[in-house]
C-alpha positions as CSV (number, residue, x, y, z in Angstrom):
1,M,29.1,10.2,88.8
2,T,28.3,13.5,90.5
3,F,28.6,13.2,94.2
4,P,25.2,13.0,95.9
5,I,25.0,15.4,98.8
6,L,22.3,14.3,101.3
7,D,20.5,16.3,104.0
8,T,18.8,15.3,107.2
9,K,17.4,17.4,110.1
10,R,20.7,17.7,111.9
11,L,23.3,16.5,109.3
12,K,24.7,17.2,105.9
13,L,26.3,14.1,104.2
14,I,29.0,15.4,102.0
15,E,31.9,14.3,99.8
16,I,35.1,13.7,101.8
17,T,38.0,15.6,100.3
18,H,41.6,16.3,101.4
19,Q,40.4,19.3,103.3
20,H,39.0,16.8,105.8
21,I,42.2,14.9,106.5
22,D,42.7,16.3,110.0
23,Y,39.1,15.4,111.1
24,L,39.3,11.9,109.6
25,Y,42.7,11.3,111.1
26,E,41.5,12.5,114.5
27,I,38.5,10.1,114.4
28,L,40.3,7.0,113.1
29,S,43.3,7.4,115.4
30,L,41.1,6.7,118.4
31,E,41.3,3.2,119.8
32,E,37.6,3.2,120.8
33,V,36.6,4.0,117.2
34,T,38.8,1.4,115.5
35,R,38.4,-1.4,118.1
36,Y,35.7,-3.0,115.9
37,Y,36.4,-1.2,112.6
38,G,38.4,-3.9,110.9
39,T,41.6,-1.9,110.6
40,N,44.2,-0.8,112.9
41,R,44.0,2.8,114.3
42,F,45.7,5.5,112.3
43,T,49.1,6.7,113.5
44,L,49.9,9.1,110.7
45,P,47.8,11.7,108.9
46,V,48.9,10.3,105.5
47,E,46.7,7.2,106.3
48,A,43.7,9.5,106.3
49,S,44.9,11.0,103.0
50,R,45.2,7.5,101.4
51,L,41.7,6.6,102.7
52,I,40.2,9.7,101.1
53,D,41.9,8.7,97.8
54,M,40.4,5.2,98.1
55,F,36.9,6.7,98.8
56,H,37.3,8.8,95.6
57,K,38.6,5.8,93.5
58,N,35.7,3.7,94.7
59,L,33.2,6.4,93.7
60,V,34.8,6.8,90.2
61,E,34.8,3.0,89.7
62,K,31.2,2.8,91.1
63,R,32.3,0.3,93.8
64,G,31.4,2.5,96.8
65,I,30.2,5.8,98.1
66,R,31.4,7.3,101.3
67,W,29.9,10.4,102.8
68,G,31.4,12.7,105.5
69,I,28.9,13.2,108.3
70,K,28.8,17.0,109.0
71,L,26.9,18.6,111.8
72,K,24.7,21.4,110.5
73,E,25.0,23.4,113.8
74,N,28.8,23.8,113.6
75,Q,29.8,22.4,110.2
76,R,32.2,19.9,111.9
77,L,32.9,16.6,110.3
78,I,32.1,14.0,113.0
79,G,32.4,10.7,111.1
80,T,31.6,8.9,107.8
81,V,28.9,6.6,106.5
82,G,28.7,4.8,103.2
83,L,28.4,1.9,100.9
84,N,31.2,-0.6,100.5
85,G,31.4,-3.4,98.0
86,L,28.8,-1.7,95.8
87,Q,27.6,-4.0,93.0
88,L,25.0,-2.2,90.9
89,K,24.5,-5.2,88.6
90,H,23.6,-7.4,91.6
91,K,21.8,-4.5,93.4
92,R,23.7,-4.8,96.7
93,A,26.2,-3.2,98.9
94,E,27.4,-3.2,102.5
95,I,27.0,-0.3,104.9
96,G,29.8,1.0,107.0
97,Y,30.1,4.0,109.4
98,E,31.9,5.5,112.3
99,L,31.4,8.5,114.5
100,H,33.7,10.4,116.8
101,P,32.9,9.2,120.4
102,A,32.0,12.7,121.5
103,Y,28.9,12.3,119.3
104,W,27.9,8.7,120.3
105,R,24.4,8.0,121.7
106,R,22.7,11.0,120.2
107,G,20.9,9.2,117.3
108,L,23.3,10.8,114.8
109,A,24.5,7.5,113.3
110,S,21.0,6.3,113.0
111,E,19.9,9.5,111.3
112,A,22.8,9.3,108.8
113,I,22.2,5.6,108.1
114,H,18.5,6.1,107.5
115,E,19.3,8.8,104.8
116,V,21.9,6.5,103.1
117,L,19.4,3.6,103.1
118,S,16.7,5.9,101.6
119,F,19.2,7.0,98.9
120,S,20.3,3.4,98.3
121,F,16.9,1.9,97.9
122,K,15.3,4.8,96.0
123,Q,18.0,6.3,93.9
124,L,20.4,3.4,93.3
125,D,17.5,0.8,93.3
126,L,19.5,-1.6,95.5
127,H,17.7,-4.7,96.7
128,R,20.0,-5.6,99.7
129,I,22.2,-3.7,102.1
130,G,24.5,-5.9,104.2
131,A,26.5,-5.2,107.3
132,V,29.5,-7.0,108.8
133,V,29.8,-6.3,112.6
134,Y,32.0,-7.7,115.3
135,P,29.8,-9.8,117.7
136,E,31.3,-7.8,120.6
137,N,30.1,-4.5,119.1
138,E,26.7,-4.6,120.8
139,A,26.0,-0.9,120.2
140,S,26.3,-1.3,116.4
141,L,24.4,-4.5,116.3
142,N,21.5,-2.9,118.3
143,L,21.6,0.2,116.1
144,L,21.3,-1.9,112.9
145,M,18.6,-4.2,114.3
146,N,16.6,-1.2,115.5
147,I,16.7,0.1,112.0
148,G,15.4,-3.3,110.7
149,F,18.5,-5.3,109.8
150,M,18.3,-9.0,110.5
151,K,21.2,-11.2,111.7
152,E,22.0,-13.9,109.2
153,G,24.9,-15.6,110.8
154,I,28.5,-15.6,111.8
155,L,31.5,-15.3,109.4
156,R,34.3,-17.2,111.2
157,G,37.8,-15.6,111.1
158,Y,36.5,-13.0,108.6
159,I,38.6,-9.9,109.6
160,H,42.3,-9.8,110.4
161,Q,43.0,-6.8,112.7
162,N,45.8,-6.2,115.2
163,E,47.5,-9.5,114.3
164,Q,44.4,-11.5,115.1
165,F,41.5,-13.1,113.2
166,H,38.0,-12.0,114.3
167,D,34.6,-13.5,113.7
168,T,31.9,-11.1,112.5
169,C,28.1,-11.2,112.4
170,V,26.5,-10.6,109.0
171,L,23.3,-8.7,108.9
172,S,21.1,-7.5,106.0
173,L,18.2,-5.3,105.2
174,L,16.1,-6.0,102.0
175,K,14.4,-3.2,100.1
176,S,11.0,-4.9,100.6
177,D,11.5,-4.9,104.4
178,W,12.7,-1.3,104.4
179,L,9.7,-0.2,102.3
180,E,7.3,-1.9,104.8
181,S,8.9,-0.2,107.7
182,Q,8.5,3.3,106.1
183,V,4.7,3.0,105.9
């Protein structure tokens, strides 16, 4: 699969390669980024390298696509967005994302997610995009619900992070709902 590069007004969504290790490490080593991420914060750059390898493997095996979120104004990688648990046969995936805190509350995550949803529903012909979010992560819950995601329920003890089990909210957006919102 050729990597699909996506463009928005302010962003370019690109393939993440090993040239991005330092940026990815910087972002995922921050406690405020990983607090609700489902994994412990990075403490070594090699962890970013392994994650990039996993993104590439998932792409090759058609199990996921992860884009680097690059600001057009300065070409800086400020986060990632993508599809996890991609199942083309069942026409579904889960969306995941993170941004460096210096770029929070500017509408950038929303802009990137909108573009990934458009690609997912139009190009991949997915029917459902899910999301799994910690109930305490109100910013992410609000972001997704503003886009049109609906809360479906709670997954009890779903994520193990920092030696604790955490409940998560599960949300979804169906292609039909997304198409209606685009009119």
